[in-house]
C-alpha positions as semicolon CSV with decimal commas, in nm:
position;residue;x (nm);y (nm);z (nm)
1;M;12,529;-0,099;6,362
2;K;12,168;-0,112;6,420
3;T;12,036;-0,445;6,230
4;I;11,677;-0,486;6,048
5;L;11,602;-0,883;6,061
6;V;11,404;-0,962;5,733
7;P;11,267;-1,326;5,711
8;T;11,160;-1,464;5,364
9;D;11,061;-1,732;5,218
10;F;11,154;-1,597;4,837
11;S;10,762;-1,551;4,757
12;E;10,693;-1,248;4,592
13;P;10,515;-1,120;4,890
14;S;10,808;-1,148;5,098
15;L;10,968;-0,913;4,845
16;Y;10,726;-0,621;4,965
17;G;10,892;-0,702;5,333
18;L;11,230;-0,665;5,205
19;E;11,182;-0,377;4,960
20;F;11,039;-0,180;5,271
21;A;11,297;-0,282;5,525
22;A;11,552;-0,143;5,270
23;E;11,400;0,186;5,260
24;L;11,389;0,196;5,646
25;A;11,749;0,076;5,655
26;R;11,839;0,360;5,431
27;R;11,645;0,626;5,626
28;S;11,781;0,472;5,972
29;K;12,135;0,394;5,851
30;A;12,087;0,041;5,965
31;S;12,197;-0,284;5,805
32;L;11,974;-0,569;5,692
33;H;12,017;-0,935;5,763
34;L;11,806;-1,153;5,540
35;F;11,714;-1,501;5,687
36;N;11,562;-1,829;5,539
37;A;11,403;-2,102;5,804
38;V;11,256;-2,435;5,674
39;L;11,054;-2,645;5,874
40;I;11,194;-2,979;5,937
41;A;10,928;-3,210;6,048
42;G;11,018;-3,431;6,383
43;Y;11,038;-3,793;6,353
44;Y;11,020;-4,097;6,582
45;Y;11,217;-4,377;6,685
46;T;11,050;-4,748;6,653
47;G;11,357;-4,851;6,924
48;D;11,587;-4,738;7,140
49;P;11,748;-4,478;6,984
50;S;12,083;-4,496;7,170
51;A;12,147;-4,842;7,037
52;M;12,052;-4,764;6,690
53;G;12,354;-4,490;6,607
54;G;12,222;-4,294;6,321
55;T;11,869;-4,433;6,163
56;P;11,799;-4,399;5,805
57;A;11,528;-4,106;5,886
58;E;11,775;-3,934;6,071
59;I;12,052;-3,945;5,811
60;M;11,782;-3,854;5,562
61;M;11,658;-3,569;5,753
62;Q;12,021;-3,430;5,795
63;D;12,106;-3,442;5,404
64;F;11,802;-3,261;5,359
65;G;11,826;-3,005;5,600
66;E;12,213;-2,951;5,458
67;G;12,100;-2,971;5,100
68;Y;11,848;-2,714;5,166
69;K;12,052;-2,495;5,335
70;K;12,291;-2,502;5,048
71;T;12,022;-2,406;4,789
72;A;11,860;-2,129;5,046
73;L;12,174;-1,959;5,118
74;S;12,270;-1,957;4,718
75;R;11,913;-1,806;4,680
76;L;11,985;-1,527;4,980
77;K;12,303;-1,472;4,811
78;S;12,127;-1,357;4,486
79;L;11,856;-1,174;4,678
80;S;12,114;-0,935;4,868
81;T;12,218;-0,805;4,536
82;K;11,876;-0,636;4,435
83;P;11,904;-0,289;4,278
84;Y;11,735;-0,113;4,557
85;L;12,003;-0,282;4,824
86;K;12,290;-0,111;4,690
87;G;12,461;0,075;4,929
88;I;12,311;-0,114;5,234
89;K;12,513;-0,359;5,422
90;V;12,360;-0,705;5,351
91;T;12,398;-0,992;5,561
92;Y;12,196;-1,350;5,535
93;S;12,192;-1,662;5,688
94;C;11,935;-1,986;5,674
95;E;11,847;-2,250;5,950
96;T;11,647;-2,532;5,978
97;A;11,420;-2,588;6,268
98;L;11,140;-2,783;6,417
99;N;10,953;-2,448;6,524
100;I;11,021;-2,169;6,250
101;H;10,866;-1,875;6,464
102;N;11,087;-1,947;6,753
103;C;11,372;-1,998;6,491
104;I;11,311;-1,635;6,361
105;I;11,299;-1,474;6,698
106;D;11,619;-1,657;6,815
107;E;11,763;-1,534;6,500
108;A;11,663;-1,181;6,553
109;Y;11,838;-1,195;6,909
110;K;12,142;-1,366;6,772
111;V;12,199;-1,053;6,513
112;K;12,084;-0,808;6,777
113;A;11,822;-0,698;6,555
114;G;11,629;-0,363;6,639
115;I;11,335;-0,475;6,454
116;I;11,192;-0,763;6,232
117;V;11,018;-0,649;5,907
118;M;10,777;-0,916;5,726
119;G;10,599;-0,946;5,397
120;S;10,219;-1,087;5,387
121;R;9,999;-1,200;5,145
122;G;9,754;-0,904;5,199
123;A;9,432;-0,802;5,385
124;G;9,202;-1,013;5,546
125;N;9,399;-1,344;5,588
126;L;9,687;-1,294;5,801
127;K;9,725;-1,676;5,841
128;T;9,821;-1,684;5,487
129;I;10,099;-1,434;5,564
130;V;10,487;-1,533;5,433
131;L;10,592;-1,820;5,640
132;G;10,274;-1,901;5,727
133;S;10,096;-1,841;6,068
134;N;10,466;-1,848;6,212
135;A;10,429;-1,473;6,129
136;E;10,129;-1,409;6,397
137;R;10,326;-1,599;6,627
138;V;10,608;-1,401;6,581
139;V;10,412;-1,095;6,628
140;R;10,270;-1,247;6,937
141;F;10,590;-1,364;7,116
142;S;10,840;-1,111;7,007
143;T;10,983;-0,848;7,241
144;I;11,154;-0,680;6,917
145;P;10,925;-0,449;6,740
146;V;10,770;-0,646;6,416
147;V;10,618;-0,467;6,097
148;V;10,367;-0,659;5,890
149;I;10,376;-0,542;5,509
150;P;10,069;-0,653;5,329
151;A;10,154;-0,494;4,971
152;R;10,429;-0,307;4,813
153;V;10,495;0,057;4,985
154;K;10,639;0,327;4,852
155;A;10,809;0,584;5,121
156;A;10,655;0,865;4,923
157;A;10,319;0,753;5,009
158;M;10,415;0,726;5,390
159;K;10,224;1,070;5,459
160;K;10,003;0,968;5,745
161;M;10,078;0,707;6,049
162;V;9,833;0,670;6,320
163;F;9,904;0,547;6,677
164;A;9,621;0,362;6,829
165;S;9,595;0,348;7,191
166;D;9,415;0,405;7,513
167;F;9,696;0,626;7,656
168;K;9,750;0,491;7,978
169;D;10,069;0,455;8,102
170;E;10,214;0,137;7,917
171;A;10,141;0,384;7,611
172;N;10,467;0,591;7,723
173;A;10,701;0,256;7,705
174;I;10,679;0,249;7,332
175;F;10,555;0,595;7,206
176;P;10,897;0,754;7,152
177;F;10,974;0,448;6,907
178;V;10,674;0,504;6,733
179;K;10,749;0,855;6,699
180;Q;11,084;0,818;6,574
181;F;10,960;0,578;6,324
182;A;10,744;0,835;6,168
183;K;10,998;1,106;6,188
184;L;11,189;0,878;5,956
185;F;10,949;0,893;5,684
186;G;10,859;1,235;5,758
187;S;10,475;1,128;5,807
188;E;10,208;1,295;5,989
189;L;10,155;1,136;6,348
190;H;9,770;1,091;6,436
191;L;9,691;1,001;6,797
192;L;9,389;0,796;6,805
193;K;9,141;0,667;7,074
194;V;8,839;0,438;7,000
195;V;8,521;0,482;7,216
196;T;8,278;0,215;7,229
197;M;7,949;0,167;7,404
198;D;8,064;-0,118;7,611
199;Q;8,370;0,120;7,714
200;F;8,229;0,449;7,728
201;S;8,412;0,759;7,838
202;R;8,322;1,116;7,843
203;T;8,477;1,310;7,542
204;R;8,595;1,619;7,777
205;D;8,797;1,342;8,001
206;D;8,956;1,181;7,642
207;E;9,039;1,487;7,488
208;K;9,246;1,614;7,787
209;L;9,416;1,267;7,805
210;L;9,475;1,309;7,419
211;Q;9,617;1,666;7,481
212;D;9,822;1,584;7,777
213;F;9,974;1,284;7,615
214;S;10,043;1,508;7,296
215;R;10,192;1,774;7,504
216;K;10,437;1,551;7,685
217;Y;10,602;1,445;7,373
218;G;10,620;1,792;7,212
219;G;10,300;1,829;7,048
220;G;10,225;1,868;6,679
221;F;10,021;1,557;6,655
222;V;9,674;1,514;6,510
223;T;9,479;1,400;6,808
224;S;9,122;1,226;6,722
225;L;8,839;1,044;6,912
226;Y;8,678;0,785;6,685
227;N;8,313;0,603;6,789
228;D;8,232;0,274;6,677
229;Y;8,097;-0,062;6,773
230;M;8,408;-0,236;6,802
231;K;8,763;-0,071;6,852
232;E;8,955;-0,299;6,567
233;E;8,641;-0,156;6,332
234;G;8,725;0,187;6,470
235;I;9,073;0,164;6,390
236;L;9,052;0,045;6,043
237;N;8,771;0,305;5,974
238;Y;8,975;0,583;6,085
239;A;9,274;0,504;5,920
240;S;9,082;0,452;5,595
241;R;8,898;0,798;5,606
242;Q;9,224;0,949;5,679
243;H;9,400;0,750;5,404
244;A;9,681;0,688;5,658
245;S;9,963;0,482;5,537
246;L;10,027;0,294;5,859
247;I;9,884;0,193;6,204
248;A;10,093;0,133;6,491
249;I;9,966;-0,061;6,807
250;G;10,086;-0,244;7,101
251;T;10,078;-0,579;7,232
252;H;10,113;-0,748;7,557
253;G;10,248;-1,045;7,389
254;K;10,164;-1,383;7,463
255;R;9,805;-1,230;7,595
256;G;9,763;-1,144;7,239
257;L;9,771;-0,846;6,974
258;S;9,613;-0,512;7,090
259;R;9,502;-0,629;7,459
260;F;9,608;-0,264;7,568
261;F;9,277;-0,168;7,464
262;S;9,042;-0,431;7,630
263;E;9,019;-0,811;7,684
264;D;8,777;-0,817;7,403
265;V;9,009;-0,673;7,116
266;S;9,141;-0,966;6,908
267;E;9,408;-1,027;6,672
268;G;9,178;-0,916;6,384
269;I;9,332;-0,557;6,359
270;V;9,642;-0,704;6,205
271;R;9,451;-0,989;6,030
272;L;9,204;-0,750;5,841
273;S;9,416;-0,446;5,778
274;G;9,555;-0,411;5,428
275;L;9,804;-0,108;5,576
276;P;10,160;-0,202;5,730
277;I;10,116;-0,245;6,077
278;L;10,378;-0,176;6,327
279;I;10,327;-0,391;6,668
280;V;10,558;-0,335;6,980
281;N;10,548;-0,506;7,288
282;L;10,404;-0,302;7,567
283;K;10,559;-0,478;7,844
284;K;10,912;-0,583;7,712
285;F;11,003;-0,305;7,462
286;T;11,303;-0,087;7,607
287;S;11,470;0,174;7,418
288;K;11,767;-0,023;7,387
289;N;11,583;-0,268;7,158
290;G;11,528;0,013;6,880
291;I;11,688;0,065;6,551
292;F;11,729;0,456;6,618
């Protein structure tokens, strides 16, 4: 059975991610795995650790970790009984870690998750996303698709989704997944190419590029060209004007978000958006990773 990983710190914003994940699970017939990770700060020995046995610091950290995990597992159990999770298979786990974002990614691989869904604290401040800046690192390093949810989302409102790309060869690796994702919610899918002055391209050429791409995947998509000073602004402005419900983009992973456009495009597209963002790794995503 395909699995959706939902990291949580039990905050209200993290529940936005859980609610969306529940709807996604229901529509894709997937199961949910709730996961809580807590950062255990490293400590240093003042002498030879091999001669010291268990130090007070080591014992204290172990006791704290076990105590936290016991409490967290109890809270995860309670969370798994939310009314909107009824009928969905839900499992949960908790780990202590020196590195939270790696812990989340490792857990996703461990449970064979097809997608990670994370709640956030809203537009303009990705660094305060649930679990702190670790979510930004999860997005950057994960080869598994990630959905960032900045506010409560109603499935009925998911009427339009925007896939922003330059529509070069790499886009073909992830578009079937994006298309299926939109289909789950019955969303109209917009193919968007943003043109800026420093990366000018002819309208005629871009129109053909979009038409060919659309035709390759069966057509029926809205194709749009949008001019703006910066590509991040173009994506956000277009999505706003269209009253879009979600933006889908690709990433090159460690090189940073949205670099499939150009080296000048920063992670601001995710940081500034008040809409849910679906991020898929352009180079490492394969269809077997998917939840469909």
